C-alpha positions in Angstrom: 0.1 0.1 0.0 2.7 2.4 0.8 4.1 2.4 -2.8 0.6 3.6 -3.9 -1.1 5.3 -1.7 -3.2 7.8 -3.8 -4.8 4.9 -6.0 -5.7 3.1 -2.7 -7.3 6.4 -1.6 -9.2 6.9 -4.7 -10.3 3.3 -5.0 -11.8 4.0 -1.1 -13.3 6.9 -2.4 -15.3 5.2 -4.7 -16.2 2.7 -2.2 -13.9 0.2 -1.9 -12.6 -1.5 1.6 -9.2 -2.2 2.8 -8.0 -4.2 5.5 -4.6 -3.0 7.3 -2.6 -5.7 8.7 0.5 -5.7 10.4 2.4 -8.9 10.4 -0.8 -10.6 8.8 -3.3 -9.6 11.6 -6.0 -7.3 10.7 -5.9 -3.8 12.8 -7.6 -1.4 11.0 -10.3 -0.9 7.8 -9.7 1.9 5.1 -13.3 2.9 3.9 -14.6 5.6 2.2 -15.3 8.8 5.1 -19.3 8.8 4.1 -19.1 5.4 6.0 -18.4 6.9 9.2 -21.3 8.8 9.5 -21.8 9.9 13.3 -20.2 9.7 16.9 -21.1 7.3 20.1 -19.7 8.4 23.0 -17.9 5.7 24.5 -18.5 7.0 27.9 -22.2 5.6 27.1 -20.9 2.5 26.0 -17.9 1.8 28.2 -18.6 4.4 30.8 -15.4 6.2 29.5 -14.9 9.6 28.2 -13.8 8.8 24.8 -15.3 9.1 21.4 -15.5 6.4 19.0 -16.6 6.4 15.3 -19.8 4.4 14.7 -20.7 2.8 11.5 -24.3 2.6 10.4 -25.9 0.2 8.1 -28.5 2.8 6.6 -26.7 6.1 6.1 -29.9 7.8 5.3 -31.1 7.3 8.7 -27.6 8.3 10.5 -27.2 12.0 11.7 -25.2 14.2 10.3 -21.6 13.6 9.7 -19.6 15.5 12.7 -17.4 17.4 10.1 -20.9 19.3 9.3 -22.1 20.3 12.6 -19.8 23.4 12.6 
């Protein structure tokens, strides 16, 4: 991936998903930012003060993307 980052990012923007691995172990997913719709307070889920991204299966029913709230 490091040799063709621009190509990978364009493909992700078109909706393709990539699993990032370290030593063959999955550690992250690269997806189009429109898939990451809203925030869920980890405090609500885990009694912590952190904030985690939430993926929703139906983007039309999701809250607005956090960057649009400014």
